[in-house]
N, C-alpha and C positions, 0 to 999 in steps of 0.2 A: 504494500500500500504506500502511496506517495502523498505528500502534503505540500501545499504552497504556503510559505511563511516569509516574514521579513526578519533579517538578521543584522546586528550591529557589528561592525568591524572593530575588534579589540587591538589587533596588531596586523601589520602587513610589512614583511621584512625580507630582504634578499638573503638566500642561502649561498648562491653562486652568482655569476654574472647574469645568468638567464633564469634561474630557478628561485621562486619566491614561496614564502610560507605566510598564509593568511589564517588568523584565528578569529572566529566569529562567535558571538553570543546569541543564543536563541534556542528554539525548540528542537531537540534531537530525538524525540521519542519514536519517530518513524524510521530511524536508522537502527537496524536490528542485526546486522552482520558486517563483519570486516569485508571490504572489497566493494561495498555499494558506492554509489556516486550521487552527486547533486547536479542540478542544471541551473545555471546562473543567468538571470536576466541583466543585461547591461544597457544603460541608456543609449539610445540611438542605434542599437543592434537588433536586427530582426530575429536571428536565431540565438537561442541560449547557448551557454558554454558548459559542456559536461566536464566535471572535474571529480576525480576519485576522492573519497574520504580517506584522509591519512589517519586521523584519530578523532575520538569524540568522548564526551562524558555527559553527565546529566544536563549541563548548561552551556557547553562550548563545543565547537566544531573546528577542526584543523584541516585546512586544505593546503596541499603543496602543488604548485603549478609551474609550468615552463612558459616563458614569454616567447611565443612563436608567431604571433600575428597581431592585428590591430586590437582584437578583443582582449587578449591576455595582457597586452601592453597597457590597455586602458585599466585593467584590474591592478596592475603594478603601480599605477599612479594614485590609487585610492588610499585614504588615510583613516586612522582610528576615528571613530565617531560617525563615519559615513555608513549608509545602510544599503543592503542588497536584498533582492527578492530571489528566493531559492525554491526550487522543487527538490524535496529531500526524500530519502528512502527509496531511491531508484535502483533497479537491478537486483540480482539475487545474492550476490556476495559469495564468499567462501564458506564451505561447510566443513565442520570438524568432526570426523567420524571417530568412533571409539576404537577402531582398528589402527589408528595412527599412533605410533610409539616414538618414532625418530624422524620428525619432519625436517625437510629442507626447503627453505624459502629462497627463491631466485627472482631478482628484480633487475630490469634493464632500464637505465635512464629514469624518465618520469614514471616508469612502472614500479619504482621502488616504494612510493608513499603508501599505497593500500596494504602493503605487507607489514607496516609498522603496528597497526592495531591488531592484526592477525598474530604477530609475534607475541604481543602482550597477552592475548587470550590463550595461546598455546602454553606459554610459560606459566600462566595462572593455573593451568590444568596440570602442572607438574612435569611437563615434557621438556626435554633438552631441545633447543632450537638452533639449528645451523643456518646461516644466511650467506648467500653469495650475491654480491652486487656488481653489476657490470656497467661501465661507462666508456666513453671514447678516450678521455684523457684525465689526468689527475685534477685539473682545475674544475672539472664537472662533477667531481665526487661530492655527494652530500648524504647525510643521515647515517654514515658508517658508525660514527661515535654514538649516535642516539641508539642504534641497535646494540652496540657494545654495552652501553649504560643499562640497558634492560637485562643484560646477562646472556646475550646471544654470542655464539661463536661466529665471527664475521670474517669472510674472505672478500677482498676487493679485486676485481679484474678490470684492466684498462686495455683498450684495443692497441694503444701505442706503447704499452709497457711502462708508462711513466709512474705508475703506482700499482703495487701488488702484482698479481699474475698478468703476464702479457697475453692478451687474447680476449676471448669472450667468456661468458659464464660456463659454456660447455667445455672450454679449455680448462677452467678452474676445477670443474668436476673431474675431468680426466687426470689432472695433475695431483690434486689433493685427495681424490677418492674418498669423499665423505661417506660415512656410514648412515644411510637413511633408508626408510621403508616407504616413504610417500613424499611428494613434493607439491609445492604451491608456487606458481609463477605468474608474473605480470611484466609485460614489456612489449616491444615491437613484434610484429608478425614473424619476421625471419628468425628472431630469437626463440619464439614459442615453437615454431616448426622444427628448428634444429634440436631443441630440447626433446620434443616428442620422438624424434628419430634416434636420438643418442642415448636416451635414458630408458631402461627397462621397467623401472618402477611406475606405478600408477600415480596420477596427480591431477591437479586442477589448473586450468589456464585462464587467466583473466585477459581479455582482449581489449586493445585500444582501438577505437573505431570512431570515425566521424558520424555524428548523429544529427538528425533533423529535429525530431520532437523530443526524444529521450524517454518515451514511455510506451512505445510499441505501435503507434498509430500510422507512421509513414512508411514503415517497412524498408527504410533506407540503409539499415545496418545489419542485413541478414548474413548468416554464416551457414555453409553447408555442413550438415551432420548426418549421422546414420539414421536419425529419426526424422529427417527432413530439414528444411531451412529453419533456423532459429534466429530470433532478433537479439542482437548483442545487448540492446538497451533493456530488453524485457526478460527473455529467458536467460540472458547473460547478465553482466559481461563475463561471468565465470562459467566455463564449460569443462566437462570431464575430458581428460586426454584421449580416452578411447573412443569418444563419440565424434570427434572432429574429422571431417574429410578434407584433406589437404589437396 
């Protein structure tokens, strides 16, 4: 179920040259799972901006977003005290099954934020959490220290080798050989496909996709699965590894 509400910006701060963290105050009761997203209305923009939820509690909502166009650039100029209208509680989010004992979380670029609240939930359940974060270069790395502060075992991979393992998240898995029985991943499509082909274990994939409406009406973000086409905004953004048709 989704809900339309107004939120007040508490903080809006850069984490890197292009990635920002925005903390909002408002109603979070319709966010029920890690990996859900919100749809943000911006003044003068026809389409809303879908942004994954990084973290939330009873009164606040944290979003981490990358400035990639006019809309997100407009967001980066907003200041504390300004207000935004959000559709919240969108998407299905990650599910945590009782069979998961040794989870591995894998994030690529701006696919990292939705894994943060998931890590908190897994740790609260007494599970050891390993995290692999992939970026292009060291200057783009963010949230590695935040995951470590939670108590996660963190590995960073950079495509140019400027920090951590040289290569991609799949390279880090091959080199470090983490002991895991299930994985959760969010990132660009090539990363998710490479993971699905390289990893034998089952897992869940959170897809990044351009969206028109954000709640299943326009059918503009469909993905082919073994059960037929599924809408990333409605039946996703999280899909099981085994159901996706590449």
